[in-house]
C-alpha positions as a Markdown table, in Angstrom:
| # | Residue | x | y | z |
|---|---|---|---|---|
| 1 | Met | 0.0 | 0.0 | 0.1 |
| 2 | Met | 1.2 | 3.5 | -0.8 |
| 3 | Asn | 2.1 | 5.9 | 2.0 |
| 4 | Arg | -0.3 | 8.6 | 1.8 |
| 5 | Gly | 1.5 | 10.9 | 4.3 |
| 6 | Arg | 2.7 | 11.3 | 8.0 |
| 7 | Ile | 0.3 | 12.2 | 10.8 |
| 8 | Leu | 1.0 | 12.9 | 14.4 |
| 9 | Val | -1.8 | 11.8 | 16.7 |
| 10 | Val | -1.8 | 13.5 | 20.1 |
| 11 | Asp | -4.3 | 12.2 | 22.8 |
| 12 | Gly | -4.1 | 11.5 | 26.4 |
| 13 | Asp | -6.2 | 8.5 | 26.3 |
| 14 | Glu | -4.2 | 5.6 | 25.2 |
| 15 | Thr | -7.3 | 3.9 | 24.0 |
| 16 | Ser | -8.4 | 6.5 | 21.7 |
| 17 | Arg | -4.8 | 7.2 | 20.5 |
| 18 | Ser | -4.3 | 3.5 | 19.6 |
| 19 | Leu | -7.6 | 3.2 | 17.8 |
| 20 | Leu | -7.0 | 6.2 | 15.7 |
| 21 | Arg | -3.5 | 5.3 | 14.9 |
| 22 | Glu | -4.6 | 1.8 | 13.7 |
| 23 | Cys | -7.3 | 3.2 | 11.7 |
| 24 | Leu | -5.1 | 5.7 | 10.0 |
| 25 | Ile | -2.4 | 2.9 | 9.3 |
| 26 | Ser | -5.1 | 0.9 | 7.7 |
| 27 | Phe | -5.5 | 3.8 | 5.1 |
| 28 | Gly | -2.0 | 3.9 | 4.3 |
| 29 | Tyr | -0.7 | 6.8 | 6.5 |
| 30 | Glu | 2.3 | 6.7 | 8.6 |
| 31 | Val | 1.4 | 7.6 | 12.0 |
| 32 | Val | 3.5 | 8.9 | 15.0 |
| 33 | Thr | 1.9 | 9.4 | 18.5 |
| 34 | Ala | 2.3 | 11.4 | 21.4 |
| 35 | Ser | 0.4 | 11.1 | 24.8 |
| 36 | Asp | 0.3 | 14.9 | 25.5 |
| 37 | Gly | 1.0 | 18.4 | 24.0 |
| 38 | Lys | 4.6 | 18.6 | 25.4 |
| 39 | Glu | 5.5 | 15.1 | 23.9 |
| 40 | Ala | 3.9 | 16.3 | 20.8 |
| 41 | Leu | 6.3 | 19.2 | 20.7 |
| 42 | Asp | 9.3 | 17.3 | 21.4 |
| 43 | Lys | 8.4 | 14.9 | 18.3 |
| 44 | Phe | 7.3 | 17.7 | 15.9 |
| 45 | Ile | 9.8 | 18.4 | 13.1 |
| 46 | Pro | 8.6 | 21.3 | 10.7 |
| 47 | Gly | 7.9 | 19.8 | 7.2 |
| 48 | Val | 7.9 | 16.2 | 8.2 |
| 49 | Phe | 4.3 | 16.0 | 9.2 |
| 50 | Asp | 1.3 | 16.5 | 6.8 |
| 51 | Cys | -1.2 | 16.8 | 9.6 |
| 52 | Val | -1.7 | 16.7 | 13.2 |
| 53 | Ile | -4.7 | 15.2 | 14.9 |
| 54 | Ser | -4.9 | 16.4 | 18.7 |
| 55 | Asp | -7.2 | 16.1 | 21.5 |
| 56 | Leu | -8.4 | 19.5 | 22.9 |
| 57 | Phe | -8.1 | 18.6 | 26.6 |
| 58 | Met | -4.7 | 17.1 | 27.7 |
| 59 | Pro | -2.4 | 17.5 | 30.7 |
| 60 | Lys | 0.6 | 19.9 | 30.4 |
| 61 | Ile | -0.1 | 21.6 | 27.1 |
| 62 | Asp | -3.6 | 21.2 | 25.9 |
| 63 | Gly | -4.6 | 21.3 | 22.2 |
| 64 | Leu | -5.1 | 25.0 | 21.7 |
| 65 | Glu | -1.6 | 25.7 | 22.9 |
| 66 | Leu | -0.1 | 22.9 | 20.9 |
| 67 | Leu | -1.9 | 24.4 | 17.9 |
| 68 | Arg | -0.3 | 27.9 | 18.8 |
| 69 | Asn | 3.1 | 26.4 | 19.2 |
| 70 | Leu | 3.0 | 24.2 | 15.9 |
| 71 | Lys | 1.8 | 27.1 | 13.7 |
| 72 | Ile | 4.7 | 29.2 | 14.8 |
| 73 | Gln | 6.9 | 26.4 | 13.7 |
| 74 | Asp | 5.1 | 25.6 | 10.6 |
| 75 | Lys | 2.5 | 27.7 | 9.2 |
| 76 | Ser | 1.2 | 25.2 | 6.7 |
| 77 | Ile | 0.5 | 22.2 | 8.8 |
| 78 | Tyr | -2.9 | 21.0 | 8.8 |
| 79 | Phe | -4.2 | 20.6 | 12.4 |
| 80 | Leu | -7.4 | 18.7 | 13.3 |
| 81 | Met | -8.9 | 19.2 | 16.9 |
| 82 | Ile | -10.9 | 16.5 | 18.4 |
| 83 | Thr | -12.7 | 16.2 | 21.8 |
| 84 | Gly | -14.8 | 13.6 | 23.5 |
| 85 | Tyr | -17.3 | 16.3 | 24.5 |
| 86 | Gln | -20.6 | 15.9 | 22.5 |
| 87 | Ser | -21.0 | 19.4 | 21.8 |
| 88 | Ile | -19.1 | 22.6 | 21.2 |
| 89 | Glu | -21.0 | 24.2 | 24.2 |
| 90 | Gly | -19.9 | 21.3 | 26.5 |
| 91 | Ala | -16.3 | 21.8 | 25.5 |
| 92 | Val | -16.3 | 25.6 | 25.6 |
| 93 | Ser | -18.1 | 25.8 | 28.9 |
| 94 | Arg | -15.5 | 23.4 | 30.5 |
| 95 | Asp | -12.9 | 25.9 | 29.8 |
| 96 | Ala | -14.7 | 29.0 | 30.2 |
| 97 | Gly | -12.7 | 29.9 | 33.1 |
| 98 | Arg | -9.4 | 29.7 | 31.2 |
| 99 | Gly | -10.4 | 32.3 | 28.6 |
| 100 | Leu | -10.5 | 29.9 | 25.7 |
């Protein structure tokens, strides 16, 4: 199978991270994983990844801060944010106190 690209998957939940990794591999993507935003920043190399898929809520560095940091390093990186919350309102209200 042809390699379709390289994706960095970032999620604090090991089960979610593994399932997403296996699904993407089955579609022909090369996948690197990280368990939180700090680990993702350590693994990220500009120009190496085609896309980052990141959970919104993680310890150490959350998804929004990760997005800000990666866009400074590589303005062209595609970034998909995911969350376990069932609605945008639920995700927003969870972090309302943090000014997000």
